[in-house]
One Martini backbone bead per residue (centre of mass of N, CA, C, O) as a GRO file, in nm:
protein
  412
    1MET     BB    1  -2.723  -1.504  -0.881
    2SER     BB    2  -2.942  -1.269  -0.834
    3SER     BB    3  -3.046  -0.963  -0.881
    4PRO     BB    4  -3.175  -0.693  -0.801
    5SER     BB    5  -3.407  -0.493  -0.821
    6ASN     BB    6  -3.486  -0.191  -0.972
    7ASN     BB    7  -3.520  -0.059  -0.669
    8ALA     BB    8  -3.232  -0.103  -0.613
    9VAL     BB    9  -2.970  -0.009  -0.388
   10ALA     BB   10  -2.639   0.093  -0.305
   11ASP     BB   11  -2.469   0.086   0.002
   12ILE     BB   12  -2.205   0.251   0.176
   13GLY     BB   13  -2.015   0.145   0.470
   14ILE     BB   14  -1.874   0.210   0.794
   15LEU     BB   15  -1.759   0.005   1.074
   16ALA     BB   16  -1.673   0.001   1.379
   17ASN     BB   17  -1.540  -0.184   1.652
   18GLY     BB   18  -1.617  -0.055   1.916
   19HIS     BB   19  -1.575   0.122   2.185
   20ARG     BB   20  -1.573   0.044   2.508
   21PRO     BB   21  -1.693   0.149   2.795
   22ASN     BB   22  -1.645   0.241   3.095
   23ASP     BB   23  -1.780   0.290   3.402
   24ASP     BB   24  -1.714   0.616   3.376
   25GLY     BB   25  -1.754   0.655   3.039
   26SER     BB   26  -1.503   0.595   2.924
   27THR     BB   27  -1.263   0.486   2.720
   28VAL     BB   28  -1.028   0.249   2.658
   29ASN     BB   29  -0.892   0.440   2.507
   30GLU     BB   30  -0.821   0.723   2.416
   31PRO     BB   31  -0.912   1.023   2.475
   32GLU     BB   32  -1.143   1.246   2.359
   33ILE     BB   33  -1.102   1.573   2.244
   34ILE     BB   34  -1.291   1.555   1.989
   35ILE     BB   35  -1.630   1.621   1.918
   36THR     BB   36  -1.839   1.469   1.686
   37SER     BB   37  -2.039   1.424   1.394
   38ARG     BB   38  -2.191   1.307   1.119
   39ARG     BB   39  -2.208   1.584   0.984
   40ASP     BB   40  -1.901   1.621   0.962
   41VAL     BB   41  -1.852   1.385   0.773
   42TYR     BB   42  -2.043   1.472   0.543
   43GLY     BB   43  -1.903   1.744   0.500
   44SER     BB   44  -1.630   1.627   0.413
   45MET     BB   45  -1.743   1.460   0.170
   46ALA     BB   46  -1.871   1.707   0.012
   47HIS     BB   47  -1.576   1.819  -0.081
   48GLY     BB   48  -1.451   1.556  -0.151
   49THR     BB   49  -1.206   1.273  -0.251
   50ASP     BB   50  -0.979   1.411  -0.356
   51LEU     BB   51  -0.676   1.342  -0.219
   52CYS     BB   52  -0.780   1.080  -0.043
   53GLY     BB   53  -0.519   0.912   0.129
   54ASN     BB   54  -0.208   0.765   0.117
   55CYS     BB   55   0.143   0.781   0.140
   56CYS     BB   56   0.119   0.460   0.155
   57PHE     BB   57   0.165   0.111   0.027
   58GLY     BB   58   0.110  -0.251   0.099
   59ASP     BB   59   0.123  -0.586  -0.067
   60ILE     BB   60  -0.011  -0.861  -0.187
   61ALA     BB   61  -0.014  -1.031  -0.536
   62ASP     BB   62  -0.245  -1.314  -0.521
   63GLY     BB   63  -0.573  -1.251  -0.453
   64SER     BB   64  -0.621  -1.248  -0.122
   65THR     BB   65  -0.694  -0.958  -0.180
   66THR     BB   66  -0.776  -0.645  -0.324
   67SER     BB   67  -0.540  -0.704  -0.482
   68PRO     BB   68  -0.397  -0.783  -0.758
   69VAL     BB   69  -0.252  -0.997  -0.979
   70LEU     BB   70   0.079  -1.117  -1.007
   71PRO     BB   71   0.282  -1.290  -1.190
   72PRO     BB   72   0.528  -1.515  -1.084
   73ILE     BB   73   0.579  -1.548  -1.392
   74VAL     BB   74   0.775  -1.316  -1.562
   75GLY     BB   75   1.020  -1.344  -1.761
   76LEU     BB   76   1.313  -1.280  -1.676
   77ARG     BB   77   1.556  -1.057  -1.843
   78ILE     BB   78   1.914  -1.016  -1.844
   79SER     BB   79   2.167  -0.857  -1.955
   80GLY     BB   80   2.429  -1.098  -1.928
   81VAL     BB   81   2.240  -1.340  -1.785
   82GLY     BB   82   1.944  -1.394  -1.866
   83ASN     BB   83   1.734  -1.610  -1.759
   84VAL     BB   84   1.539  -1.572  -1.454
   85PRO     BB   85   1.474  -1.743  -1.189
   86LEU     BB   86   1.198  -1.801  -0.951
   87PRO     BB   87   1.374  -1.794  -0.738
   88ILE     BB   88   1.687  -1.713  -0.722
   89SER     BB   89   1.980  -1.839  -0.804
   90ASP     BB   90   2.310  -1.869  -0.741
   91GLU     BB   91   2.402  -1.852  -1.033
   92HIS     BB   92   2.250  -1.582  -1.108
   93ALA     BB   93   2.363  -1.412  -0.884
   94GLY     BB   94   2.657  -1.437  -0.980
   95LYS     BB   95   2.609  -1.297  -1.256
   96ILE     BB   96   2.524  -1.023  -1.148
   97LYS     BB   97   2.780  -0.966  -0.984
   98SER     BB   98   2.981  -0.999  -1.218
   99ARG     BB   99   2.868  -0.781  -1.402
  100ILE     BB  100   2.921  -0.544  -1.197
  101THR     BB  101   3.218  -0.590  -1.123
  102ASN     BB  102   3.295  -0.545  -1.441
  103GLU     BB  103   3.156  -0.272  -1.525
  104GLU     BB  104   2.905  -0.279  -1.676
  105LYS     BB  105   2.678  -0.137  -1.848
  106GLY     BB  106   2.394  -0.083  -1.623
  107GLY     BB  107   2.563  -0.120  -1.345
  108LYS     BB  108   2.561  -0.133  -0.970
  109LYS     BB  109   2.704  -0.080  -0.656
  110ILE     BB  110   2.545   0.066  -0.358
  111SER     BB  111   2.637  -0.147  -0.116
  112SER     BB  112   2.844  -0.191   0.178
  113LEU     BB  113   2.841  -0.393   0.472
  114TYR     BB  114   2.994  -0.269   0.784
  115GLU     BB  115   2.967  -0.384   1.119
  116ILE     BB  116   3.010  -0.218   1.446
  117ASP     BB  117   2.978  -0.193   1.753
  118ALA     BB  118   2.977   0.089   1.956
  119SER     BB  119   3.141  -0.047   2.200
  120LYS     BB  120   3.409  -0.073   1.991
  121ILE     BB  121   3.435   0.249   1.999
  122LYS     BB  122   3.707   0.491   1.944
  123LEU     BB  123   3.822   0.831   1.912
  124GLN     BB  124   4.162   0.801   1.787
  125ASN     BB  125   4.176   0.803   1.500
  126PRO     BB  126   4.257   0.949   1.230
  127LEU     BB  127   4.139   1.195   0.999
  128PRO     BB  128   4.130   1.031   0.750
  129ILE     BB  129   4.097   0.716   0.673
  130SER     BB  130   4.281   0.451   0.612
  131ASP     BB  131   4.328   0.167   0.432
  132HIS     BB  132   4.419  -0.005   0.669
  133HIS     BB  133   4.166   0.052   0.851
  134VAL     BB  134   3.954  -0.048   0.659
  135SER     BB  135   4.056  -0.341   0.652
  136GLU     BB  136   4.022  -0.394   0.959
  137ILE     BB  137   3.718  -0.346   0.974
  138LYS     BB  138   3.633  -0.570   0.781
  139LYS     BB  139   3.757  -0.808   0.933
  140ARG     BB  140   3.602  -0.767   1.200
  141ALA     BB  141   3.313  -0.776   1.093
  142ILE     BB  142   3.329  -1.060   0.964
  143SER     BB  143   3.427  -1.217   1.222
  144GLU     BB  144   3.182  -1.124   1.417
  145GLU     BB  145   2.975  -1.104   1.152
  146GLU     BB  146   2.791  -1.297   0.955
  147GLY     BB  147   2.655  -1.044   0.710
  148SER     BB  148   2.780  -0.926   0.484
  149GLY     BB  149   2.644  -0.706   0.226
  150GLU     BB  150   2.469  -0.644  -0.089
  151VAL     BB  151   2.367  -0.399  -0.341
  152TYR     BB  152   2.218  -0.422  -0.665
  153GLU     BB  153   2.216  -0.254  -0.987
  154ILE     BB  154   1.994  -0.241  -1.278
  155ASP     BB  155   1.902  -0.116  -1.555
  156ALA     BB  156   1.609  -0.114  -1.740
  157SER     BB  157   1.750  -0.149  -2.028
  158LYS     BB  158   1.841  -0.463  -1.923
  159ILE     BB  159   1.525  -0.534  -1.913
  160LYS     BB  160   1.286  -0.814  -1.925
  161THR     BB  161   0.931  -0.901  -1.967
  162LEU     BB  162   0.787  -1.193  -2.119
  163ASN     BB  163   0.519  -1.187  -1.997
  164PRO     BB  164   0.219  -1.094  -2.147
  165MET     BB  165   0.067  -1.035  -1.854
  166TRP     BB  166   0.225  -0.812  -1.705
  167ASN     BB  167   0.113  -0.536  -1.814
  168GLU     BB  168  -0.180  -0.586  -1.738
  169SER     BB  169  -0.132  -0.630  -1.435
  170LEU     BB  170   0.004  -0.356  -1.387
  171GLY     BB  171  -0.246  -0.187  -1.456
  172ASN     BB  172  -0.421  -0.295  -1.224
  173LEU     BB  173  -0.229  -0.206  -0.999
  174LEU     BB  174  -0.241   0.102  -1.057
  175ASP     BB  175  -0.528   0.140  -0.964
  176THR     BB  176  -0.476   0.066  -0.670
  177VAL     BB  177  -0.258   0.274  -0.615
  178ALA     BB  178  -0.435   0.521  -0.670
  179TYR     BB  179  -0.650   0.471  -0.454
  180LYS     BB  180  -0.452   0.461  -0.209
  181LEU     BB  181  -0.329   0.761  -0.280
  182GLY     BB  182  -0.571   0.950  -0.405
  183VAL     BB  183  -0.574   0.922  -0.721
  184ASN     BB  184  -0.595   0.926  -1.061
  185PRO     BB  185  -0.587   0.653  -1.267
  186GLY     BB  186  -0.580   0.810  -1.552
  187HIS     BB  187  -0.285   0.962  -1.464
  188LEU     BB  188  -0.137   0.688  -1.416
  189SER     BB  189   0.205   0.571  -1.440
  190ALA     BB  190   0.478   0.343  -1.543
  191ARG     BB  191   0.843   0.343  -1.510
  192PRO     BB  192   1.111   0.178  -1.553
  193LYS     BB  193   1.430   0.182  -1.365
  194LYS     BB  194   1.502  -0.093  -1.191
  195ILE     BB  195   1.706  -0.351  -1.048
  196MET     BB  196   1.727  -0.529  -0.734
  197TYR     BB  197   1.990  -0.691  -0.549
  198MET     BB  198   1.968  -0.879  -0.243
  199GLU     BB  199   2.172  -0.988   0.009
  200LYS     BB  200   2.299  -1.106   0.267
  201GLY     BB  201   2.320  -0.808   0.469
  202GLY     BB  202   2.158  -0.627   0.309
  203CYS     BB  203   2.092  -0.269   0.271
  204ILE     BB  204   1.889   0.039   0.319
  205ASN     BB  205   1.923   0.344   0.379
  206ARG     BB  206   1.798   0.625   0.442
  207ARG     BB  207   1.587   0.767   0.177
  208ARG     BB  208   1.555   0.959  -0.134
  209ASP     BB  209   1.439   0.987  -0.434
  210ASP     BB  210   1.568   1.080  -0.745
  211GLU     BB  211   1.408   1.272  -0.968
  212GLU     BB  212   1.401   1.354  -1.314
  213ASP     BB  213   1.108   1.498  -1.287
  214GLY     BB  214   0.789   1.667  -1.248
  215ASN     BB  215   0.610   1.385  -1.320
  216VAL     BB  216   0.686   1.257  -1.046
  217LEU     BB  217   0.513   1.111  -0.774
  218GLY     BB  218   0.677   0.824  -0.737
  219SER     BB  219   0.696   0.484  -0.610
  220LEU     BB  220   0.744   0.140  -0.729
  221ILE     BB  221   0.763  -0.178  -0.561
  222ILE     BB  222   0.855  -0.503  -0.688
  223GLN     BB  223   0.851  -0.816  -0.549
  224LEU     BB  224   0.984  -1.091  -0.631
  225PRO     BB  225   1.019  -1.402  -0.597
  226SER     BB  226   1.147  -1.485  -0.266
  227GLN     BB  227   1.418  -1.587  -0.036
  228PHE     BB  228   1.366  -1.461   0.301
  229THR     BB  229   1.485  -1.269   0.581
  230GLY     BB  230   1.384  -0.981   0.670
  231GLY     BB  231   1.390  -0.662   0.523
  232GLU     BB  232   1.233  -0.431   0.627
  233LEU     BB  233   1.001  -0.189   0.530
  234THR     BB  234   1.035   0.172   0.566
  235ILE     BB  235   0.802   0.445   0.571
  236TYR     BB  236   0.820   0.804   0.552
  237ASN     BB  237   0.643   1.091   0.658
  238SER     BB  238   0.819   1.396   0.583
  239SER     BB  239   0.594   1.638   0.571
  240VAL     BB  240   0.621   1.695   0.852
  241GLU     BB  241   0.746   1.938   1.063
  242ASP     BB  242   0.740   1.746   1.306
  243ASP     BB  243   0.930   1.484   1.409
  244LYS     BB  244   0.728   1.371   1.627
  245ASP     BB  245   0.492   1.334   1.385
  246GLU     BB  246   0.620   1.118   1.236
  247GLU     BB  247   0.549   0.878   1.003
  248SER     BB  248   0.539   0.512   1.006
  249PHE     BB  249   0.577   0.225   0.774
  250LYS     BB  250   0.546  -0.131   0.776
  251PHE     BB  251   0.698  -0.393   0.555
  252THR     BB  252   0.765  -0.736   0.494
  253LEU     BB  253   0.711  -0.875   0.214
  254GLY     BB  254   0.695  -1.189   0.300
  255ALA     BB  255   0.875  -1.286   0.505
  256GLY     BB  256   0.958  -1.597   0.414
  257GLU     BB  257   0.731  -1.804   0.260
  258GLU     BB  258   0.534  -1.595   0.114
  259ALA     BB  259   0.756  -1.486  -0.108
  260THR     BB  260   0.824  -1.736  -0.295
  261TYR     BB  261   0.527  -1.737  -0.486
  262SER     BB  262   0.505  -1.412  -0.466
  263CYS     BB  263   0.410  -1.095  -0.508
  264HIS     BB  264   0.513  -0.771  -0.401
  265PHE     BB  265   0.418  -0.434  -0.278
  266ALA     BB  266   0.518  -0.078  -0.297
  267CYS     BB  267   0.416   0.266  -0.222
  268HIS     BB  268   0.513   0.620  -0.286
  269PHE     BB  269   0.596   0.928  -0.238
  270SER     BB  270   0.854   1.152  -0.305
  271ASP     BB  271   0.839   1.284   0.005
  272CYS     BB  272   0.937   1.015   0.090
  273GLU     BB  273   1.095   0.786   0.303
  274TYR     BB  274   1.337   0.505   0.306
  275GLU     BB  275   1.396   0.160   0.429
  276MET     BB  276   1.613  -0.137   0.462
  277ALA     BB  277   1.668  -0.399   0.621
  278LYS     BB  278   1.849  -0.653   0.700
  279LEU     BB  279   1.930  -0.949   0.575
  280ARG     BB  280   1.936  -1.262   0.733
  281SER     BB  281   1.840  -1.418   0.467
  282GLY     BB  282   1.907  -1.460   0.156
  283SER     BB  283   1.709  -1.310  -0.116
  284ARG     BB  284   1.628  -1.027  -0.346
  285LEU     BB  285   1.390  -0.895  -0.591
  286LEU     BB  286   1.357  -0.556  -0.737
  287LEU     BB  287   1.117  -0.368  -0.895
  288CYS     BB  288   1.154  -0.035  -1.027
  289TYR     BB  289   0.929   0.248  -1.031
  290SER     BB  290   0.797   0.525  -1.185
  291LEU     BB  291   0.554   0.755  -1.093
  292ARG     BB  292   0.334   0.900  -1.322
  293TYR     BB  293   0.182   1.234  -1.382
  294LYS     BB  294  -0.029   1.446  -1.558
  295GLU     BB  295  -0.118   1.606  -1.302
  296VAL     BB  296   0.075   1.910  -1.186
  297ASP     BB  297  -0.189   2.108  -1.089
  298PRO     BB  298  -0.126   1.972  -0.852
  299MET     BB  299   0.115   1.779  -0.720
  300PRO     BB  300   0.103   1.502  -0.562
  301THR     BB  301   0.152   1.458  -0.208
  302ALA     BB  302   0.189   1.375   0.111
  303GLY     BB  303   0.125   1.657   0.217
  304LEU     BB  304  -0.144   1.699   0.060
  305ILE     BB  305  -0.290   1.446   0.157
  306THR     BB  306  -0.281   1.507   0.461
  307GLU     BB  307  -0.436   1.777   0.442
  308THR     BB  308  -0.700   1.676   0.296
  309ILE     BB  309  -0.777   1.433   0.512
  310SER     BB  310  -0.792   1.560   0.797
  311PRO     BB  311  -1.099   1.629   0.840
  312LEU     BB  312  -1.198   1.333   0.817
  313THR     BB  313  -1.027   1.215   1.042
  314CYS     BB  314  -1.143   1.395   1.269
  315SER     BB  315  -1.442   1.318   1.235
  316LEU     BB  316  -1.409   1.013   1.292
  317GLY     BB  317  -1.237   1.029   1.563
  318GLY     BB  318  -1.476   1.213   1.720
  319LEU     BB  319  -1.669   0.996   1.755
  320PRO     BB  320  -1.877   0.854   1.938
  321PRO     BB  321  -1.935   0.530   2.012
  322ALA     BB  322  -2.251   0.540   1.937
  323ASP     BB  323  -2.167   0.686   1.631
  324ARG     BB  324  -1.978   0.450   1.482
  325ILE     BB  325  -2.161   0.510   1.203
  326VAL     BB  326  -2.149   0.516   0.839
  327VAL     BB  327  -2.362   0.623   0.564
  328ILE     BB  328  -2.317   0.596   0.201
  329PRO     BB  329  -2.497   0.678  -0.055
  330LEU     BB  330  -2.505   0.570  -0.415
  331GLU     BB  331  -2.745   0.508  -0.613
  332LYS     BB  332  -2.666   0.199  -0.705
  333GLU     BB  333  -2.662  -0.087  -0.894
  334TYR     BB  334  -2.532  -0.399  -0.774
  335ARG     BB  335  -2.441  -0.693  -0.847
  336ILE     BB  336  -2.404  -0.962  -0.653
  337HIS     BB  337  -2.181  -1.118  -0.812
  338SER     BB  338  -1.982  -0.878  -0.818
  339LEU     BB  339  -1.944  -0.849  -0.512
  340ALA     BB  340  -1.859  -1.147  -0.459
  341ASN     BB  341  -1.604  -1.140  -0.661
  342SER     BB  342  -1.483  -0.816  -0.591
  343GLY     BB  343  -1.603  -0.617  -0.412
  344ILE     BB  344  -1.456  -0.314  -0.411
  345ASN     BB  345  -1.384  -0.356  -0.727
  346ALA     BB  346  -1.695  -0.307  -0.827
  347LEU     BB  347  -1.666  -0.022  -0.807
  348SER     BB  348  -1.668   0.273  -0.900
  349ARG     BB  349  -1.460   0.529  -0.908
  350ALA     BB  350  -1.620   0.723  -0.723
  351HIS     BB  351  -1.687   0.505  -0.504
  352ARG     BB  352  -1.398   0.413  -0.445
  353GLN     BB  353  -1.294   0.684  -0.341
  354LYS     BB  354  -1.479   0.693  -0.096
  355ALA     BB  355  -1.390   0.429   0.036
  356GLU     BB  356  -1.082   0.500   0.056
  357ALA     BB  357  -1.115   0.752   0.227
  358LEU     BB  358  -1.239   0.607   0.472
  359LYS     BB  359  -1.000   0.410   0.515
  360ALA     BB  360  -0.775   0.626   0.552
  361ALA     BB  361  -0.921   0.786   0.791
  362GLY     BB  362  -1.028   0.486   0.910
  363THR     BB  363  -0.818   0.246   1.015
  364ASP     BB  364  -1.033   0.113   1.249
  365TRP     BB  365  -1.229   0.047   1.027
  366GLU     BB  366  -1.515  -0.094   0.868
  367LEU     BB  367  -1.620  -0.225   0.554
  368ARG     BB  368  -1.946  -0.202   0.391
  369ILE     BB  369  -2.169  -0.356   0.152
  370VAL     BB  370  -2.503  -0.246   0.073
  371ASN     BB  371  -2.794  -0.409  -0.030
  372ALA     BB  372  -3.086  -0.220  -0.105
  373LYS     BB  373  -3.451  -0.177  -0.064
  374LEU     BB  374  -3.697   0.056  -0.202
  375GLU     BB  375  -4.046   0.093  -0.136
  376HIS     BB  376  -4.303   0.281  -0.313
  377THR     BB  377  -4.640   0.346  -0.206
  378CYS     BB  378  -4.970   0.430  -0.341
  379GLY     BB  379  -5.283   0.506  -0.290
  380TYR     BB  380  -5.591   0.635  -0.361
  381TYR     BB  381  -5.550   0.886  -0.129
  382GLY     BB  382  -5.251   0.938  -0.156
  383PHE     BB  383  -5.018   1.056   0.060
  384GLU     BB  384  -5.156   0.925   0.321
  385ASP     BB  385  -5.126   0.627   0.155
  386CYS     BB  386  -4.818   0.604   0.198
  387ASN     BB  387  -4.524   0.379   0.153
  388ASN     BB  388  -4.210   0.282   0.314
  389ASN     BB  389  -3.997   0.005   0.218
  390SER     BB  390  -3.719  -0.138   0.372
  391SER     BB  391  -3.441  -0.356   0.262
  392VAL     BB  392  -3.200  -0.600   0.310
  393ILE     BB  393  -3.025  -0.814   0.108
  394GLU     BB  394  -2.699  -0.757   0.123
  395ILE     BB  395  -2.371  -0.816   0.282
  396TYR     BB  396  -2.036  -0.685   0.232
  397ASP     BB  397  -1.718  -0.700   0.213
  398GLU     BB  398  -1.427  -0.596   0.052
  399PHE     BB  399  -1.378  -0.911  -0.050
  400GLY     BB  400  -1.690  -1.051  -0.092
  401LYS     BB  401  -1.808  -1.130   0.175
  402CYS     BB  402  -2.077  -1.258   0.329
  403VAL     BB  403  -2.234  -1.070   0.629
  404THR     BB  404  -2.539  -1.081   0.700
  405GLU     BB  405  -2.555  -1.269   0.950
  406GLU     BB  406  -2.352  -1.103   1.129
  407MET     BB  407  -2.559  -0.838   1.053
  408SER     BB  408  -2.869  -0.873   1.149
  409TRP     BB  409  -2.930  -0.596   1.289
  410LEU     BB  410  -2.953  -0.440   1.001
  411THR     BB  411  -3.217  -0.616   0.888
  412LYS     BB  412  -3.446  -0.516   1.112
   0.00000   0.00000   0.00000
């Protein structure tokens, strides 16, 4: 496919799904409290898009989305366990559990789950609870609900990934993580921290990671190919002052068949909290990394990101239904085959940051990349004889799919 002419430039814009008005003129969704204009949006963009992102993000890493591919064949080797096939077999799961149960250096069991419904509880026994009563609670929980499980940790020093493509793929993933979090990809790196094995019934209660130093921006969790159901990951933006306004984001990480043959990932800032629901069946392996950042003045946090993107979010959210389209000219030629193959990943760093800022601020908006051509001609009689002719060459969505025909109204 040929590229546009030398006069062509690429424009990027996002188009809302278009709230249809009711008969009385109001919108179908919540009433708009603040009415803004496109000028407000452009004003917000003019202040820059640095630190305009999300407090967290999660996706599949198999190439079916805008996130890069992580090889499902990791070449995972754990000291004392050996090479670990994925999804993990019962034999190797047993070796991990045995290794930690024997209290070998570099591993620990972080949770044992014993649950009894609150309707079965009366506060009659003295506290602190005796060993006898602990034993009775365990017996009752196991007999009433088969599903007590554990979560095991092994330190990163005991882990190797032997696939030579893993580190390169991880680097590509870090670029995506940086764009989604709204930080500079050139300053972000990842340091392996631990691997977690979760079996049926295992869960992680709400917690915040304890970071080892001031250069840690957040955490990256990569779920290796696993067979399980349940175990939903919830990440909380705890930076808001009012608990009523606390945001939460849920990620299934491919629970069911989707997780069996592909890696999934989730990332979040250090001031976020997270929890994992109980696995209903199967097991999962999670590689955990510390996200480190070179620029620490100021160190990006979920609180800072939320504050920075707030004006753009308000500007987009307050647009009347008739004005819910914004075009941001980039004044750069992008080859059509690059857009078709890579979609949003074909954009330069500066342009990608603008696109991701718009996506983070307008979560219900759609992004389109428009290749357009502007021809300027002047006749013999000078300015009065000049003409500007513009035309749209192709329109792509963020995945690289050509949607020109679907948006024919824009080409007229």
